[in-house]
ROVODO-565351 format. One line per 2 residues: number of its first residue (from 0); their letters; for each residue x negated, y, z of N, C-alpha, C. Coordinates in pm, whole numbers. Layout:
ROVODO-565351
NUM) a) X,Y,Z,X,Y,Z,X,Y,Z | ...
END
This chain:
ROVODO-565351
0) mi) 6153,5171,3162,6088,5266,3254,6101,5410,3211 | 6146,5490,3298,6155,5634,3266,6029,5701,3248
2) ke) 6034,5811,3168,5911,5883,3129,5823,5917,3245 | 5889,5977,3356,5817,6021,3468,5751,5907,3536
4) sq) 5805,5788,3547,5755,5675,3606,5630,5628,3532 | 5642,5630,3389,5529,5583,3299,5417,5682,3319
6) ni) 5439,5806,3322,5331,5902,3341,5260,5877,3474 | 5321,5855,3576,5258,5834,3704,5177,5703,3701
8) le) 5231,5603,3638,5151,5479,3629,5032,5502,3540 | 5040,5575,3435,4926,5592,3344,4825,5690,3418
10) er) 4867,5775,3484,4771,5856,3564,4699,5783,3667 | 4759,5693,3731,4683,5603,3837,4592,5513,3770
12) lk) 4629,5454,3653,4543,5366,3574,4422,5441,3524 | 4437,5566,3481,4327,5649,3437,4234,5685,3538
14) ly) 4281,5685,3673,4187,5713,3789,4123,5604,3843 | 4164,5480,3791,4112,5360,3848,3958,5338,3869
16) kk) 3892,5373,3754,3743,5349,3756,3677,5451,3853 | 3729,5574,3857,3677,5670,3942,3695,5638,4081
18) hk) 3813,5604,4118,3858,5562,4259,3778,5428,4299 | 3765,5342,4202,3679,5222,4235,3539,5252,4277
20) ae) 3476,5344,4198,3335,5387,4233,3330,5466,4363 | 3430,5547,4378,3441,5622,4505,3450,5534,4639
22) vn) 3543,5431,4618,3566,5342,4727,3440,5259,4754 | 3383,5209,4647,3269,5120,4673,3150,5190,4728
24) tt) 3119,5308,4679,3010,5392,4734,3030,5436,4876 | 3155,5468,4907,3195,5502,5042,3183,5379,5137
26) lq) 3226,5264,5096,3208,5148,5183,3060,5112,5199 | 2983,5127,5100,2836,5104,5114,2780,5207,5207
28) ri) 2820,5336,5205,2773,5438,5310,2811,5393,5448 | 2935,5358,5467,2989,5311,5593,2902,5195,5653
30) av) 2869,5102,5561,2789,4984,5601,2653,5034,5653 | 2598,5133,5580,2457,5175,5632,2477,5245,5761
32) we) 2581,5326,5778,2598,5400,5909,2624,5296,6023 | 2713,5194,5995,2740,5106,6093,2611,5022,6130
34) ea) 2525,4990,6036,2398,4922,6063,2308,5009,6153 | 2288,5138,6114,2223,5228,6197,2274,5243,6342
36) lk) 2402,5239,6360,2462,5241,6499,2419,5101,6567 | 2437,5002,6496,2414,4875,6560,2260,4859,6600
38) sg) 2171,4910,6504,2028,4902,6546,1971,5010,6621 | 2051,5121,6634,2006,5220,6724,1914,5315,6635
40) el) 1917,5320,6509,1832,5401,6429,1887,5518,6370 | 1964,5589,6450,2030,5715,6398,1944,5826,6352
42) wl) 1813,5815,6402,1725,5915,6371,1688,5913,6226 | 1723,5808,6142,1693,5798,6005,1771,5898,5927
44) fe) 1884,5947,5987,1972,6046,5919,1931,6185,5935 | 1850,6209,6039,1820,6354,6078,1759,6435,5972
46) ns) 1689,6391,5876,1628,6468,5759,1734,6503,5664 | 1842,6427,5653,1942,6462,5556,2072,6526,5611
48) vs) 2080,6535,5740,2198,6590,5803,2241,6728,5755 | 2138,6815,5734,2184,6950,5698,2252,6945,5560
50) ri) 2215,6855,5472,2286,6848,5342,2410,6782,5352 | 2425,6681,5438,2553,6613,5462,2649,6700,5528
52) mg) 2607,6780,5622,2708,6862,5695,2726,6997,5623 | 2657,7021,5509,2679,7155,5442,2591,7264,5506
54) mp) 2506,7228,5589,2433,7331,5655,2334,7387,5553 | 2289,7513,5562,2197,7572,5478,2058,7516,5487
56) hs) 1994,7507,5386,1858,7454,5385,1770,7529,5282 | 1646,7526,5298,1560,7604,5210,1475,7496,5125
58) as) 1462,7532,5002,1382,7443,4910,1242,7467,4929 | 1199,7583,4990,1057,7621,5007,1009,7540,5127
60) dt) 873,7540,5142,805,7481,5251,838,7561,5382 | 881,7503,5480,908,7568,5612,818,7515,5717
62) sp) 805,7588,5828,724,7533,5925,791,7422,5998 | 720,7333,6074,789,7224,6144,884,7278,6246
64) te) 865,7390,6308,960,7452,6403,1089,7484,6330 | 1088,7544,6211,1205,7577,6135,1279,7466,6097
66) ri) 1202,7353,6054,1269,7230,6003,1348,7169,6125 | 1279,7160,6248,1344,7110,6358,1472,7187,6396
68) ag) 1459,7322,6392,1574,7412,6418,1688,7390,6330 | 1652,7358,6199,1763,7349,6106,1831,7212,6112
70) rr) 1769,7118,6172,1837,6985,6186,1949,6989,6298 | 2035,6904,6265,2137,6874,6370,2116,6732,6423
72) ev) 2120,6722,6559,2098,6585,6614,2210,6498,6567 | 2170,6388,6523,2266,6289,6483,2300,6203,6610
74) tr) 2429,6198,6642,2465,6127,6767,2556,6017,6730 | 2570,5922,6815,2662,5812,6796,2796,5869,6763
76) el) 2850,5959,6835,2981,6011,6819,2989,6082,6685 | 2893,6147,6638,2895,6218,6503,2906,6104,6395
78) ve) 2833,5997,6403,2825,5897,6302,2966,5820,6311 | 3019,5788,6421,3132,5722,6436,3247,5804,6374
80) ew) 3250,5947,6395,3345,6030,6326,3333,6026,6182 | 3205,6025,6124,3188,6021,5984,3256,5885,5931
82) ie) 3230,5779,5998,3281,5646,5949,3439,5658,5952 | 3495,5698,6059,3645,5708,6068,3703,5804,5968
84) ed) 3638,5904,5943,3681,6001,5827,3685,5928,5692 | 3571,5871,5669,3562,5797,5529,3657,5681,5520
86) ks) 3673,5601,5626,3769,5488,5626,3912,5549,5602 | 3938,5659,5664,4078,5708,5648,4107,5759,5513
88) rm) 3998,5826,5459,4012,5881,5318,4029,5763,5216 | 3964,5659,5242,3956,5543,5152,4073,5446,5162
90) ry) 4131,5446,5271,4234,5341,5303,4344,5334,5187 | 4402,5429,5153,4514,5425,5063,4455,5396,4928
92) kk) 4338,5455,4886,4279,5422,4748,4244,5272,4746 | 4194,5218,4849,4155,5072,4849,4284,4987,4838
94) ie) 4388,5018,4904,4524,4944,4883,4563,4955,4738 | 4556,5079,4685,4604,5101,4548,4517,5017,4459
96) ld) 4393,5022,4462,4301,4940,4375,4323,4790,4380 | 4346,4744,4505,4364,4603,4528,4502,4555,4461
98) qi) 4599,4651,4464,4727,4614,4406,4714,4621,4258 | 4646,4717,4206,4619,4728,4064,4556,4602,4005
100) de) 4441,4559,4078,4375,4445,4045,4464,4314,4033 | 4553,4303,4136,4640,4193,4149,4754,4196,4032
102) al) 4795,4321,4007,4898,4349,3890,4837,4299,3767 | 4714,4336,3744,4657,4307,3613,4650,4164,3588
104) ka) 4661,4070,3693,4652,3931,3676,4783,3879,3615 | 4895,3955,3626,5013,3911,3572,5019,3936,3425
106) lt) 4919,4005,3358,4922,4040,3223,4851,3922,3144 | 4898,3914,3012,4811,3826,2928,4674,3881,2898
108) ce) 4585,3810,2843,4455,3856,2810,4466,3972,2708 | 4555,3959,2620,4572,4060,2514,4626,4200,2577
110) qr) 4727,4184,2668,4777,4293,2734,4669,4372,2827 | 4594,4277,2894,4494,4336,2976,4384,4404,2907
112) tv) 4351,4350,2785,4252,4418,2690,4300,4563,2647 | 4425,4567,2616,4488,4690,2578,4484,4793,2691
114) ie) 4530,4754,2802,4538,4836,2915,4398,4888,2964 | 4313,4794,2976,4171,4826,3018,4104,4926,2917
116) sk) 4117,4898,2781,4063,4990,2681,4134,5120,2687 | 4260,5123,2696,4328,5262,2693,4306,5342,2818
118) yf) 4324,5281,2934,4320,5354,3053,4181,5352,3130 | 4123,5248,3136,3989,5240,3206,3884,5293,3126
120) dv) 3871,5256,2995,3759,5296,2914,3802,5416,2830 | 3918,5463,2838,3970,5586,2763,3931,5586,2620
122) ms) 3969,5485,2553,3941,5471,2414,4053,5509,2330 | 4023,5556,2205,4121,5592,2115,4196,5465,2050
124) wr) 4310,5487,1993,4382,5375,1951,4299,5302,1835 | 4232,5384,1759,4158,5331,1653,4048,5231,1708
126) ni) 3981,5272,1817,3875,5193,1879,3931,5071,1949 | 4052,5096,2012,4118,4982,2073,4153,4878,1970
128) es) 4194,4927,1855,4241,4826,1753,4113,4744,1712 | 3994,4811,1704,3872,4731,1667,3834,4636,1769
130) vf) 3833,4687,1893,3796,4585,2010,3891,4482,2020 | 4014,4506,2011,4131,4404,2023,4117,4304,1924
132) nd) 4099,4339,1798,4094,4249,1700,3965,4163,1689 | 3849,4217,1739,3731,4148,1758,3745,4035,1861
134) rh) 3821,4064,1964,3843,3968,2071,3950,3857,2050 | 4058,3917,1978,4186,3829,1979,4233,3791,1842
136) sv) 4179,3824,1737,4225,3791,1614,4194,3654,1552 | 4126,3567,1629,4096,3442,1582,4219,3359,1560
138) gr) 4248,3316,1440,4361,3230,1409,4493,3313,1394 | 4491,3442,1379,4603,3521,1363,4571,3638,1280
140) gy) 4665,3715,1247,4646,3839,1160,4594,3952,1244 | 4550,4048,1171,4495,4174,1222,4609,4256,1288
142) iq) 4596,4296,1410,4696,4376,1490,4664,4526,1461 | 4755,4601,1416,4729,4749,1390,4782,4827,1509
144) td) 4763,4963,1504,4792,5053,1620,4936,5038,1667 | 5016,5018,1570,5165,5017,1622,5191,4895,1695
146) gl) 5132,4785,1658,5149,4661,1740,5078,4675,1883 | 4969,4738,1879,4894,4762,2004,4977,4855,2086
148) rk) 5036,4955,2041,5126,5038,2130,5246,4962,2187 | 5289,4872,2101,5403,4781,2159,5348,4692,2285
150) in) 5238,4633,2256,5174,4556,2361,5147,4643,2491 | 5107,4767,2469,5090,4863,2575,5208,4887,2647
152) re) 5321,4914,2580,5451,4942,2643,5498,4826,2723 | 5482,4702,2675,5522,4579,2740,5441,4562,2873
154) al) 5306,4588,2864,5219,4576,2972,5251,4674,3084 | 5276,4799,3041,5317,4908,3129,5446,4870,3201
156) ei) 5545,4804,3134,5664,4768,3195,5633,4669,3304 | 5552,4563,3276,5520,4467,3377,5448,4521,3490
158) lw) 5361,4613,3467,5283,4676,3573,5370,4766,3655 | 5461,4832,3594,5556,4918,3679,5653,4831,3762
160) qi) 5691,4708,3708,5773,4615,3791,5702,4578,3922 | 5568,4559,3913,5487,4520,4027,5439,4635,4109
162) lg) 5395,4741,4048,5338,4858,4118,5433,4969,4155 | 5554,4959,4096,5657,5067,4112,5678,5102,4259
164) pl) 5703,5007,4352,5721,5046,4489,5600,5131,4562 | 5483,5091,4518,5363,5169,4573,5367,5303,4502
166) lq) 5392,5312,4375,5372,5448,4304,5491,5531,4324 | 5607,5485,4367,5728,5556,4392,5699,5676,4481
168) ry) 5607,5662,4583,5576,5775,4661,5530,5895,4605 | 5455,5872,4492,5400,5984,4413,5516,6058,4346
170) ly) 5614,5988,4297,5728,6060,4242,5802,6131,4348 | 5821,6081,4466,5893,6132,4578,5809,6263,4626
172) lr) 5685,6253,4639,5608,6368,4686,5593,6482,4594 | 5615,6456,4464,5608,6555,4365,5731,6649,4360
174) r) 5842,6600,4414,5973,6664,4404,5975,6772,4513
END
């Protein structure tokens, strides 16, 4: 695997946890909005719309008239627009996450431990060595950092073979 390809793969693996959290929270928010649309309870969002829409708000006590004037009516069209925007933003990230999840299944337990520790948990090689040997050293010798780096390279090769077509667009777009 060429260095540029390896860098893009490592970058996407490092963003995995952040993107997973972003996709999950966005999907939960969409579910809440869709339920509000279904039940006709859009008024539930009216108190928080100014914050959602970036409208100014005051932390001090305001009169009921000022609060009403500062609110924006939440309409079915507005909520549907929010849902479509969020779905559009998350579509590619969800595909990428699903493909990474599937690609990880092609790795051995040992390779997966190294990849998850290095990229998802952002651990140092020394800490990975400790975690790895705690989990996998039963019946075999202690694996040191050089051995773990080799396992990492092998795992990255496997992941690139599987994820390469998806990640090639990043290389193309950077040029």
